[in-house]
C-alpha positions as CSV (number, residue, x, y, z in Angstrom):
1,M,109.1,95.8,79.4
2,G,108.2,97.8,76.3
3,V,110.1,100.4,74.4
4,F,109.7,104.0,75.6
5,T,111.0,106.7,73.3
6,F,111.4,110.3,74.5
7,V,112.2,113.7,72.9
8,C,114.5,115.6,75.2
9,R,115.5,119.2,75.2
10,S,117.4,121.7,77.3
11,K,116.3,125.3,77.8
12,G,117.6,127.8,80.3
13,G,119.5,125.1,82.2
14,E,116.4,122.9,82.6
15,W,116.0,119.6,80.9
16,S,112.6,118.3,79.8
17,A,111.3,115.2,78.0
18,K,108.1,114.1,76.4
19,Q,107.2,110.6,75.3
20,L,107.1,110.3,71.6
21,E,103.9,108.3,71.5
22,G,102.3,108.5,75.0
23,E,101.6,110.7,77.9
24,I,104.8,110.6,80.0
25,E,106.5,113.9,80.5
26,S,109.1,115.1,83.0
27,S,111.6,117.8,83.7
28,A,114.7,118.2,85.8
29,A,117.8,120.2,86.4
30,S,120.2,117.6,85.1
31,T,120.1,114.8,82.5
32,Y,120.8,112.3,85.3
33,E,117.8,113.4,87.3
34,L,115.7,113.5,84.2
35,Q,116.7,109.9,83.3
36,R,115.8,108.7,86.8
37,K,112.4,110.3,86.6
38,L,111.7,108.9,83.2
39,V,112.7,105.4,84.2
40,Q,110.4,105.6,87.2
41,A,107.5,106.9,85.1
42,A,108.0,104.3,82.4
43,T,108.2,101.4,85.0
44,F,105.0,102.6,86.7
45,R,103.2,102.9,83.3
46,H,104.4,99.4,82.4
47,H,103.1,97.9,85.7
48,Q,99.8,99.7,85.2
49,Q,99.4,98.1,81.8
50,M,100.2,94.7,83.1
51,V,97.6,95.0,85.9
52,M,94.9,96.2,83.4
53,E,95.7,93.1,81.2
54,L,95.1,90.8,84.2
55,L,91.7,92.3,85.0
């Protein structure tokens, strides 16, 4: 799996993150929830890329 780098910030009790070089973004009430969402999104993106390479 590739390397995914995110910029994270907290504002008003809400955490948000945006991929440094890509399209993945997410937000959540806690860092734990944000991390889970980002891992799911990055895994999905990785699998999409693998499928496209096979076609």
